C-alpha positions in Angstrom: -6.7 3.7 -15.1 -6.3 1.3 -18.0 -9.0 -1.1 -19.2 -7.2 -4.1 -17.7 -7.0 -2.6 -14.2 -10.6 -1.4 -14.6 -11.8 -4.9 -15.3 -9.8 -6.3 -12.4 -11.3 -3.7 -10.2 -14.9 -3.4 -11.4 -15.7 -6.3 -13.7 -18.2 -9.0 -12.7 -16.4 -11.7 -10.7 -13.3 -9.6 -10.6 -10.9 -9.5 -7.6 -12.2 -6.0 -6.9 -15.8 -7.2 -6.9 -14.9 -10.1 -4.6 -13.1 -7.7 -2.2 -16.2 -5.5 -2.0 -18.6 -8.3 -1.4 -16.4 -10.2 1.1 -15.5 -7.0 3.0 -19.2 -6.0 3.3 -20.2 -9.6 4.4 -17.4 -9.7 6.9 -18.2 -6.5 8.7 -22.0 -7.0 8.5 -22.2 -10.7 9.3 -19.1 -11.9 11.1 -17.1 -9.1 12.7 -18.0 -8.6 16.3 -15.4 -6.0 17.2 -12.4 -8.3 17.2 -10.9 -10.5 14.5 -11.1 -14.2 15.3 -10.5 -17.5 13.6 -14.2 -18.2 13.9 -15.1 -15.0 12.1 -12.6 -15.9 9.3 -14.1 -19.4 9.1 -17.6 -18.0 8.9 -16.6 -15.6 6.0 -14.7 -18.3 4.1 -17.5 -20.9 4.5 -20.1 -18.3 3.5 -18.2 -17.6 0.3 -17.4 -21.2 -0.3 -21.0 -22.5 -0.1 -21.7 -21.7 -3.7 -18.7 -23.8 -4.8 -19.6 -26.6 -2.5 -22.9 -27.0 -4.3 -20.9 -27.5 -7.5 -18.6 -30.0 -5.9 -15.5 -27.8 -6.3 -15.3 -25.9 -3.0 -12.3 -25.5 -0.7 -11.8 -28.3 1.8 -12.7 -27.6 5.4 -9.0 -28.3 6.3 -7.9 -25.6 3.9 -10.4 -23.2 5.4 -9.1 -23.9 8.9 -5.5 -23.4 7.8 -6.4 -20.1 6.1 -8.3 -18.9 9.1 -5.5 -19.8 11.5 -2.9 -17.9 9.4 -4.8 -14.9 8.1 -7.8 -14.3 10.5 -6.7 -10.8 11.2 -5.7 -10.1 7.6 -9.0 -10.0 5.7 -7.5 -8.8 2.4 -5.4 -11.9 2.4 -8.5 -14.1 2.9 -10.1 -12.2 0.0 -6.9 -12.8 -2.1 -7.1 -16.5 -1.3 -10.7 -16.8 -2.4 -10.1 -14.7 -5.4 -7.2 -16.9 -6.3 -9.4 -20.0 -5.9 -12.2 -18.5 -8.0 -10.0 -17.1 -10.7 -7.6 -20.0 -11.2 -10.0 -22.8 -12.2 -8.8 -22.4 -15.8 -5.2 -22.3 -16.9 -5.3 -19.0 -18.7 -6.9 -17.4 -15.6 -4.2 -19.0 -13.4 -1.4 -17.5 -15.6 -3.0 -14.1 -15.5 -3.5 -14.2 -11.7 0.1 -15.2 -11.1 1.6 -12.6 -13.5 -0.6 -9.8 -11.9 -0.6 -11.0 -8.3 0.7 -7.7 -6.9 -1.7 -5.6 -8.9 -4.6 -7.9 -7.8 -3.6 -7.7 -4.2 -3.3 -3.9 -4.4 -6.8 -3.7 -5.9 -8.2 -6.0 -3.1 -6.5 -3.8 -0.4 -7.8 -0.6 -2.0 -11.4 -1.9 -2.1 -11.1 -3.3 1.4 -9.8 0.0 2.8 -12.7 1.9 1.2 -15.3 -0.3 3.1 -13.7 -1.3 6.4 -13.7 0.8 9.6 -10.9 3.3 9.6 -9.1 1.6 12.5 -9.1 -1.6 10.4 -7.2 -0.2 7.4 -4.7 -2.7 5.9 -1.1 -1.8 5.0 -0.4 -3.4 1.6 3.3 -3.2 2.2 3.1 -6.3 4.4 3.0 -8.5 1.3 5.6 -8.7 -1.5 5.4 -10.7 -4.7 7.2 -13.7 -3.3 4.9 -14.0 -0.3 1.9 -13.6 -2.6 3.3 -16.4 -4.9 3.6 -18.6 -1.8 -0.1 -18.0 -1.0 -1.0 -18.8 -4.6 1.0 -22.1 -4.4 -0.8 -23.0 -1.2 -4.2 -22.3 -2.8 -3.2 -24.5 -5.8 -2.6 -27.6 -3.6 -5.9 -29.4 -4.1 
């Protein structure tokens, strides 16, 4: 593993770190045996609270849209929050867009390590175009 991938996976505030924290929070605090929109809203609001204090959090409307579309796809929710967190500066945005598939693969890998075996996510569901569409949605402020 190269240093770049290592930093995306293990670095502080990295997509890999975000995946580990959000996956643990989801399964410890919100998951009740079934995926639901309410569970997804809880996870996103829980993560978003720190940004709300700073006045830069996601709108509740965006949280609702994300939960309606991705409530059973936790790695995509993590990707969305990681996108939000890592695109506040232009250089980070460019890096995120250019490496979106690698970032998503890292998120899925970290998620699959921590989730129950029956909840494993198949990363083949998302190609680079779909990930770019998700990023574009997240950039709509």
